[in-house]
C-alpha positions as a Markdown table, in Angstrom:
| # | Residue | x | y | z |
|---|---|---|---|---|
| 1 | Met | -129.4 | 34.5 | 52.3 |
| 2 | Asn | -128.5 | 36.7 | 55.5 |
| 3 | Ile | -132.2 | 36.9 | 56.6 |
| 4 | Ile | -132.2 | 33.1 | 56.7 |
| 5 | Lys | -129.2 | 33.0 | 59.0 |
| 6 | Ile | -130.3 | 35.6 | 61.3 |
| 7 | Phe | -133.5 | 33.3 | 61.3 |
| 8 | Ile | -131.7 | 30.1 | 62.1 |
| 9 | Gln | -129.7 | 32.4 | 65.1 |
| 10 | Ile | -133.2 | 33.1 | 66.4 |
| 11 | Leu | -134.4 | 29.7 | 66.5 |
| 12 | Ile | -131.3 | 28.5 | 68.0 |
| 13 | Val | -131.6 | 31.3 | 70.9 |
| 14 | Gly | -135.1 | 30.2 | 70.7 |
| 15 | Leu | -134.1 | 26.3 | 71.3 |
| 16 | Phe | -132.0 | 27.4 | 74.4 |
| 17 | Leu | -134.3 | 29.7 | 76.3 |
| 18 | Tyr | -137.3 | 27.2 | 75.2 |
| 19 | Ser | -135.2 | 24.4 | 77.0 |
| 20 | Lys | -134.4 | 26.3 | 80.0 |
| 21 | Leu | -138.1 | 27.9 | 80.5 |
| 22 | Leu | -140.0 | 24.6 | 79.6 |
| 23 | Pro | -140.1 | 23.7 | 83.6 |
| 24 | Tyr | -141.0 | 27.2 | 84.3 |
| 25 | Lys | -143.9 | 27.8 | 81.2 |
| 26 | Asp | -146.6 | 28.1 | 84.2 |
| 27 | Lys | -144.7 | 30.9 | 86.0 |
| 28 | Leu | -144.5 | 32.9 | 83.2 |
| 29 | Asn | -145.4 | 36.5 | 82.7 |
| 30 | Pro | -148.1 | 37.2 | 79.8 |
| 31 | Gln | -145.8 | 39.1 | 77.5 |
| 32 | Tyr | -142.8 | 36.3 | 77.9 |
| 33 | Arg | -145.6 | 33.7 | 77.8 |
| 34 | Ser | -146.9 | 34.5 | 74.5 |
| 35 | Ile | -142.9 | 34.3 | 72.9 |
| 36 | Phe | -142.5 | 31.1 | 74.6 |
| 37 | Asp | -145.9 | 29.6 | 72.9 |
| 38 | Phe | -144.5 | 30.8 | 69.9 |
| 39 | Phe | -141.3 | 28.8 | 70.2 |
| 40 | Asn | -143.3 | 25.8 | 71.9 |
| 41 | Ser | -145.8 | 26.0 | 68.7 |
| 42 | Val | -142.5 | 25.8 | 66.6 |
| 43 | Phe | -140.6 | 23.1 | 68.7 |
| 44 | Ser | -143.1 | 20.7 | 70.0 |
| 45 | Pro | -143.7 | 19.2 | 66.6 |
| 46 | Ile | -140.4 | 18.7 | 65.5 |
| 47 | Phe | -139.5 | 17.2 | 68.8 |
| 48 | Asn | -142.7 | 15.0 | 69.1 |
| 49 | Ser | -141.5 | 13.7 | 65.5 |
| 50 | Leu | -138.0 | 13.1 | 66.8 |
| 51 | Lys | -138.8 | 11.3 | 69.6 |
| 52 | Thr | -140.1 | 8.5 | 67.5 |
| 53 | Ile | -136.7 | 8.3 | 66.1 |
| 54 | Ile | -134.3 | 8.9 | 68.5 |
| 55 | Gln | -134.5 | 7.0 | 71.5 |
| 56 | Pro | -132.9 | 8.8 | 75.0 |
| 57 | Phe | -129.5 | 8.5 | 75.9 |
| 58 | Gln | -129.0 | 6.3 | 79.0 |
| 59 | Val | -126.3 | 7.9 | 81.2 |
| 60 | Gly | -126.8 | 6.5 | 84.6 |
| 61 | Val | -129.3 | 4.1 | 86.6 |
| 62 | Gly | -132.4 | 5.8 | 85.8 |
| 63 | Leu | -131.0 | 8.8 | 83.8 |
| 64 | Ala | -131.2 | 9.7 | 80.4 |
| 65 | Val | -130.9 | 12.4 | 78.3 |
| 66 | Asp | -133.5 | 13.6 | 75.6 |
| 67 | Met | -131.3 | 14.0 | 72.6 |
| 68 | Thr | -133.8 | 15.5 | 70.1 |
| 69 | Gln | -132.8 | 19.3 | 71.4 |
| 70 | Val | -129.4 | 18.1 | 71.1 |
| 71 | Leu | -130.2 | 16.8 | 67.1 |
| 72 | Leu | -132.1 | 20.0 | 66.4 |
| 73 | Leu | -129.3 | 22.1 | 67.5 |
| 74 | Ile | -126.8 | 20.5 | 65.3 |
| 75 | Ile | -129.2 | 20.7 | 62.7 |
| 76 | Phe | -129.4 | 24.4 | 63.0 |
| 77 | Leu | -125.9 | 24.9 | 63.4 |
| 78 | Met | -124.9 | 22.8 | 60.1 |
| 79 | Leu | -127.6 | 24.6 | 58.4 |
| 80 | Leu | -125.8 | 28.2 | 59.5 |
| 81 | Asn | -122.2 | 26.4 | 58.3 |
| 82 | Phe | -123.5 | 25.4 | 54.9 |
| 83 | Leu | -125.7 | 28.6 | 53.9 |
């Protein structure tokens, strides 16, 4: 059980870093690029499938927030709570 919790915690940190580094992925050093690519391979299929279900949340005129990352974070936090 502890290994699963640690893995979920790593995914939460990876999700945070992924969201922060996504706009700058082309500028990453090769060492960090490989770590980013790993998390991209994990999160991209999830985000693509969730985007068909979850629509962006309109927060202003021409401004919307992608809720897929928030939903995934909530799922990870709930998993940590129930394990």
